C-alpha positions in Angstrom: 103.4 129.0 113.9 99.9 127.6 113.8 99.8 124.2 112.1 98.5 124.3 108.5 95.1 122.8 107.9 95.6 119.9 105.5 92.5 118.3 103.9 93.5 114.8 102.5 91.2 113.5 99.7 92.9 110.2 98.8 90.8 107.1 99.7 93.0 106.1 102.7 92.1 105.8 106.4 93.1 108.6 108.7 95.6 106.4 110.5 97.3 105.5 107.2 97.5 109.2 106.2 99.1 110.0 109.6 101.7 107.3 109.1 102.5 108.7 105.6 102.9 112.2 106.9 105.3 111.0 109.6 107.1 113.9 111.4 105.3 116.4 109.1 102.2 115.7 111.1 103.4 118.0 113.9 103.2 120.9 111.5 99.9 120.2 109.8 96.4 119.6 111.2 95.1 116.6 109.2 91.5 116.4 108.2 89.5 114.0 106.0 86.1 114.6 104.5 83.3 113.1 106.6 82.0 111.5 103.5 83.6 110.7 100.1 81.1 112.5 98.0 80.7 116.1 96.7 78.7 117.2 99.8 81.4 115.9 102.1 84.1 117.7 100.0 82.3 121.0 100.0 81.6 120.8 103.8 85.3 120.2 104.5 86.8 122.9 102.4 86.1 126.2 104.3 88.9 125.5 106.8 91.3 123.9 104.3 94.6 125.6 103.6 96.3 122.7 101.8 94.4 120.1 99.8 96.0 116.8 99.0 94.2 115.6 95.9 92.4 112.3 95.2 94.2 110.2 92.6 90.9 108.4 91.8 89.4 111.5 90.4 86.3 111.1 92.7 86.9 114.4 94.6 88.2 117.3 92.5 88.8 121.0 92.9 86.4 122.4 90.3 85.3 126.0 90.3 82.6 125.4 93.0 85.0 123.7 95.3 87.6 126.4 94.9 85.0 129.0 95.8 84.1 127.0 98.9 87.7 127.2 100.1 88.6 130.9 101.0 91.7 129.9 102.9 93.1 127.6 100.3 96.7 128.3 99.5 98.0 125.1 97.8 96.7 122.0 96.1 99.0 119.0 95.7 97.8 116.3 93.3 99.5 112.9 94.0 99.7 111.9 90.4 101.0 113.2 87.1 97.5 113.8 85.7 95.4 116.7 87.1 92.2 115.7 85.4 89.1 117.2 86.9 90.7 120.1 88.7 89.7 123.6 87.4 93.1 125.1 86.6 91.6 128.5 85.6 89.6 128.7 88.9 92.7 127.8 90.9 94.8 130.3 89.0 92.2 133.1 89.5 92.3 132.4 93.2 96.1 132.5 93.2 96.4 128.9 94.3 99.2 126.9 92.9 98.4 123.3 91.8 101.3 120.9 91.7 101.5 117.4 90.4 104.3 114.8 90.7 106.1 115.0 87.3 108.3 112.2 86.2 107.7 109.8 89.0 106.0 107.2 86.8 107.7 107.9 83.5 109.9 104.8 83.3 107.2 102.5 84.7 104.6 103.7 82.1 107.2 103.5 79.3 108.0 99.9 80.4 104.3 99.1 80.2 104.1 100.5 76.7 107.1 98.4 75.7 105.7 95.2 77.4 102.3 95.8 75.8 103.8 96.2 72.4 105.8 93.0 72.7 102.7 91.2 73.9 100.7 92.3 70.9 103.5 91.6 68.4 104.3 88.2 69.8 100.6 87.3 70.2 101.2 86.3 73.9 97.5 86.5 75.0 96.3 84.5 72.0 99.0 81.9 72.4 98.2 81.4 76.0 94.5 81.1 75.4 95.0 78.6 72.6 97.4 76.3 74.6 95.0 76.4 77.6 92.2 75.3 75.3 94.3 72.3 74.1 95.4 73.8 70.8 99.0 74.1 69.4 98.9 77.1 67.0 102.7 77.1 66.3 102.3 77.9 62.6 99.1 80.0 62.7 99.8 82.7 65.3 102.3 84.6 63.0 104.1 86.7 65.6 106.1 89.7 64.5 109.5 91.2 65.4 109.9 94.4 67.3 113.5 95.0 66.1 113.4 97.1 63.0 109.9 98.3 63.4 108.9 101.9 62.9 107.6 103.2 66.2 105.8 106.6 66.5 105.4 108.2 69.9 102.7 110.8 70.4 103.9 113.1 73.1 107.4 113.9 74.3 107.1 114.6 78.0 108.9 112.4 80.5 106.9 109.3 79.5 107.2 109.9 75.8 110.9 110.6 76.0 111.4 107.4 78.0 109.5 105.4 75.4 111.7 106.9 72.6 114.8 105.8 74.5 113.5 102.3 75.2 112.3 101.5 71.7 115.4 102.9 70.1 117.5 100.7 72.4 115.7 97.6 71.0 116.6 98.5 67.4 113.4 100.3 66.4 113.2 103.3 64.0 111.6 105.8 66.3 110.0 109.2 65.6 107.8 111.3 67.8 105.3 114.2 67.7 105.0 116.9 70.3 103.1 120.2 70.4 106.4 122.0 71.2 108.5 122.8 68.2 112.0 121.3 68.3 115.0 121.2 66.1 115.3 117.4 66.2 115.3 115.1 63.3 113.3 112.6 65.4 110.3 115.0 65.6 107.8 114.7 62.8 104.2 115.9 62.1 101.3 113.9 63.4 99.9 112.8 60.1 103.2 111.4 58.9 103.7 109.6 62.2 100.3 108.0 62.1 100.5 107.0 58.5 104.0 105.6 58.6 104.4 103.8 62.0 104.1 100.1 62.6 103.4 100.9 66.3 101.9 104.1 67.6 102.5 104.7 71.3 100.3 107.5 72.8 101.8 109.3 75.8 100.5 112.9 75.4 98.7 114.8 78.1 95.0 115.3 77.8 94.1 118.9 77.0 91.5 120.6 74.8 93.9 120.6 71.9 94.8 116.9 72.3 91.2 115.5 72.8 90.5 113.0 70.0 93.8 113.9 68.3 94.7 110.3 67.4 92.3 108.8 64.9 93.2 105.2 64.3 91.6 105.4 60.8 94.6 107.5 59.8 97.0 104.8 60.9 99.0 102.5 58.7 97.1 99.3 57.8 98.2 96.4 60.0 99.7 98.6 62.7 99.3 98.5 66.4 98.0 101.2 68.8 99.3 101.5 72.4 97.6 104.0 74.7 98.9 104.9 78.2 97.9 108.5 78.1 94.2 109.2 78.6 91.2 107.6 76.9 89.8 110.7 75.3 93.1 111.4 73.4 92.0 108.6 71.1 89.0 109.2 68.7 86.7 106.5 70.1 84.6 106.0 67.1 87.7 105.9 64.9 89.2 103.2 67.1 86.1 101.0 66.8 85.9 101.5 63.1 89.6 100.7 62.6 89.2 97.5 64.6 86.0 96.4 62.8 87.5 97.1 59.4 90.8 95.3 60.3 92.9 98.4 59.7 94.5 97.9 63.1 96.0 94.5 63.8 95.7 95.1 67.5 95.7 97.6 70.4 96.7 97.8 74.0 94.7 100.2 76.2 95.5 101.1 79.8 93.1 104.1 79.8 89.5 104.6 78.8 87.0 107.4 78.4 85.1 106.0 81.4 86.9 104.2 84.2 86.3 101.5 85.3 85.5 100.3 81.8 81.7 99.8 81.6 80.4 96.3 81.2 78.7 97.1 77.9 81.6 98.9 76.3 82.0 97.6 72.7 85.8 97.5 73.0 85.5 94.4 75.1 84.3 92.4 72.1 87.7 92.6 70.3 90.1 89.8 71.2 93.0 91.5 69.5 92.7 94.4 72.1 94.8 94.0 75.3 92.8 95.7 78.1 94.6 97.0 81.3 93.0 98.7 84.4 95.0 101.9 84.3 98.0 100.3 86.0 100.9 101.3 83.8 102.2 103.7 86.4 101.1 101.6 89.4 104.3 99.9 90.8 106.0 99.8 94.1 108.8 102.0 92.8 106.4 104.6 91.5 104.6 104.6 94.9 107.8 105.3 96.8 108.8 108.1 94.4 105.3 109.6 94.5 105.1 109.7 98.3 108.5 111.2 98.4 107.6 114.0 95.9 104.3 114.8 97.8 106.1 114.9 101.2 108.8 117.1 99.8 106.3 119.7 98.6 104.2 119.6 101.8 107.4 120.1 103.7 108.4 123.0 101.5 105.1 124.7 102.2 105.3 124.5 105.9 109.0 125.6 105.8 108.3 128.6 103.5 110.2 127.3 100.5 108.9 127.1 96.9 107.2 123.9 95.8 108.0 121.9 92.7 105.8 120.8 89.8 103.3 123.7 89.6 101.2 123.3 86.5 98.9 126.3 86.5 101.4 129.1 86.3 101.0 130.4 89.8 104.0 131.3 91.8 105.5 128.2 93.6 106.0 130.3 96.7 103.0 129.3 98.7 101.5 132.1 100.9 99.0 131.6 103.7 95.6 133.3 103.5 94.6 134.4 107.0 91.1 135.8 107.7 89.9 138.1 110.4 88.9 135.1 112.5 92.2 133.4 112.4 95.3 134.5 114.4 98.9 133.9 113.2 
């Protein structure tokens, strides 16, 4: 059978992509955009049958891009998030979009736990003080994690891993999810925000979750940890809660705009731990992610269903031949 046309959008050199594909390279014809901009993407799409997505979000399959790809049969996003892709346009075109669910769940949950401990134990403030020649042994006032009330917003693979980890350390953990569950650990969002010492945000970004966490509704003196997406948090509410002292601190791995703009007001708050969207960036995650992507690409060329389809299209990928292309 003719090799599948694979358009790879990740910011990697062609030789690196060929090494990653390994033996699969004999069954796909690899192409990269001539330029990493919108014009380069649109120019490369007419021949593409499989698109391997760009995890940076620079090149995305929006409605115009989908329309420019008449042969497109499958999109594989090498991440959990599928931000920027137009799911409706892909669905209307009959193109399944798959992500890599679960590959980063434990790593992101570990970051949430580490960030919470760093905030509670005042690690950054203590480090800065000692480096400056101070010895604030009595003034830092760190707090215990054990016995704290922790509320987790979202109960996908990351949220579930957070619940397990925080409970293992003696926390009283509740969670909120959009999916109804018969579970005493599930509570409504208002109760969770108002009653938690630590709120961990791990919910996917969607229209119904945008701005869903308003820190002004949180318990006074509590902590906010966000490893989901920036827009899930009410930005104005976060700044107001910090200015008013309602929040004792926050740890943010994600932001509305990434990289974080130099003039963003969140930079002015020393009680906020800032992280460059690396909660799920570990060597272990990379290995699992590559494995999941290669497994799905292999399934496509071998005629088997793919895993992780997020837009409701059949996971059985079918080729779309045109009059000018022979089988």
